[in-house]
C-alpha positions in Angstrom: 21.6 69.0 53.6 23.6 70.3 56.5 25.9 73.3 56.2 29.3 73.9 57.7 29.0 77.2 59.6 31.5 76.9 62.5 34.5 74.9 63.3 36.1 74.3 66.7 39.9 74.3 66.4 42.1 72.6 69.0 45.8 73.6 68.9 48.8 74.5 71.0 49.2 77.6 73.2 52.8 77.6 72.0 54.0 78.0 68.4 56.0 74.7 68.5 59.5 74.2 67.2 58.8 73.8 63.5 57.8 76.9 61.5 55.3 74.7 59.6 53.0 74.7 62.6 52.5 78.5 62.7 52.2 78.5 58.9 49.5 75.9 59.1 47.6 77.9 61.7 47.8 81.0 59.6 46.6 79.2 56.5 43.7 77.6 58.3 42.6 81.0 59.8 42.7 82.6 56.4 40.7 79.8 54.7 38.1 79.9 57.4 37.6 83.6 57.1 37.5 83.5 53.3 34.8 80.8 53.3 32.7 82.5 56.0 33.2 79.8 58.6 33.2 81.0 62.2 36.1 79.9 64.4 35.3 78.5 67.8 38.4 78.1 70.0 39.8 78.3 73.5 40.0 82.1 73.7 43.7 82.6 74.1 46.0 85.0 72.3 49.2 83.0 72.5 50.7 80.2 70.4 48.9 78.6 67.5 45.6 79.5 69.1 46.4 83.2 68.9 47.7 82.8 65.3 44.5 81.1 64.1 42.2 83.6 65.8 44.0 86.8 64.8 44.3 85.6 61.2 40.5 84.9 61.0 39.8 88.4 62.4 42.4 90.1 60.1 40.6 88.6 57.1 37.2 89.7 58.1 36.0 86.5 59.8 34.1 85.8 63.0 35.6 84.3 66.2 34.0 82.9 69.3 36.5 82.6 72.2 35.6 80.4 75.1 37.9 80.5 78.1 37.6 79.4 81.7 38.0 82.2 84.3 41.3 80.7 85.8 43.0 80.7 82.3 42.2 84.3 81.4 45.6 85.5 82.5 47.7 82.3 81.8 46.6 82.0 78.2 46.3 85.8 77.8 42.7 86.1 76.7 42.2 87.6 73.3 39.9 90.6 73.8 39.3 91.4 70.2 37.3 88.3 69.4 33.8 88.8 67.9 32.2 86.9 70.9 33.9 86.1 74.2 32.5 83.6 76.7 34.1 83.2 80.1 33.2 79.9 81.8 33.3 78.8 85.4 35.5 75.8 84.6 37.0 73.5 81.9 33.9 71.3 81.8 31.6 74.2 80.9 34.2 75.4 78.3 34.3 72.1 76.5 30.5 71.7 76.6 30.0 75.1 75.0 32.7 74.5 72.4 31.0 71.3 71.4 27.6 73.0 71.2 28.8 75.9 69.1 30.7 73.8 66.5 29.6 71.9 63.5 33.0 70.1 63.2 36.3 69.8 65.0 39.9 70.2 63.8 43.1 69.4 65.7 46.3 71.1 64.7 49.6 70.3 66.5 49.5 71.0 70.2 50.2 69.7 73.7 48.4 67.5 76.2 45.4 69.8 76.3 44.9 69.6 72.5 45.3 65.8 72.6 42.8 65.5 75.5 40.2 67.6 73.8 40.3 65.9 70.4 40.4 62.4 72.0 37.3 63.3 74.1 35.4 64.2 70.9 36.6 60.8 69.4 35.3 59.1 72.6 31.9 60.7 72.3 31.8 59.6 68.6 32.7 56.0 69.5 29.9 56.1 72.1 27.4 57.4 69.4 26.9 60.7 71.3 27.5 62.8 68.1 28.2 62.5 64.4 30.1 65.8 63.9 33.2 65.4 61.8 36.6 65.3 63.5 39.7 66.1 61.4 43.3 65.7 62.6 45.8 67.7 60.6 49.1 65.8 60.5 51.3 68.8 59.9 55.0 67.8 59.5 54.1 64.2 60.6 53.3 65.6 64.1 50.5 63.1 64.8 52.2 60.0 63.3 52.8 58.4 66.8 49.1 58.9 67.6 48.0 57.2 64.4 50.4 54.4 65.3 48.8 54.1 68.7 45.3 54.0 67.2 46.4 51.2 64.9 47.7 49.3 68.0 44.4 49.9 69.7 42.5 48.6 66.7 44.8 45.6 66.3 44.4 44.7 70.0 40.6 45.0 69.8 40.2 48.2 71.9 38.7 50.4 69.1 35.2 49.4 68.3 34.8 51.9 65.4 37.0 52.1 62.3 38.8 55.4 62.9 41.6 54.6 60.5 39.8 53.5 57.3 39.3 55.6 54.2 35.5 55.5 53.7 33.5 58.7 53.8 31.3 57.7 56.8 34.1 57.8 59.3 33.6 60.3 62.2 37.4 60.9 62.4 39.6 61.8 59.4 43.2 62.7 58.9 44.9 65.0 56.4 48.5 66.1 55.9 47.8 69.4 54.1 46.0 72.2 56.0 44.6 73.4 52.6 42.5 70.3 52.6 40.7 71.1 55.9 37.8 73.1 54.7 37.0 71.0 51.6 37.2 67.8 53.7 34.9 69.1 56.4 32.4 70.6 53.9 32.1 67.2 52.3 31.8 65.4 55.6 29.1 67.8 56.9 27.2 67.8 53.7 26.5 64.1 54.2 24.9 64.6 57.6 21.3 65.4 58.4 20.8 68.8 60.2 19.7 67.2 63.5 23.2 65.6 63.7 24.7 69.1 64.0 22.2 70.2 66.6 22.8 67.5 69.2 24.0 68.5 72.6 26.7 66.7 74.6 25.1 64.3 77.2 28.3 63.3 78.9 29.1 66.4 80.9 
């Protein structure tokens, strides 16, 4: 049975307008640290990214930050992380984030967050990995995206059921950040270990 050891978290480099976003990032960071799950993330110290990472560290957890060289200053690289990897470009960053993670979580964020989680969904649809993807719909933030997925499915453009409720789905949704770790643990427990050791073949 596979074990959840690390989670890649995609989220905004800003805090967002609603206090619920920062609160969710803090809760997730604390839950990850308390359950011994390593955070893999984009390496920044600002916004929701910084909140998740600092909370994991403050609660005794482990953090791997992966940041491309050109973003070291823009996203104010967090130097206190347990492991820091500086990459040549975004492609290398995303590949390493994929390799280091057993599962993926998307909190609210901007276009970068959207692009990263949708890329993981694309790879899942193309059968390139079976790692769980969990979109956390804090404050209804992702409602428009869910609506777009429904439109894609209805129009025949989604070839996998990303919106059903059965346990085999690669992509899941939850509204409460407290459900993230239990949901991912259940999802990973159902996977064979080789599924978590695959490497991206699209980069």
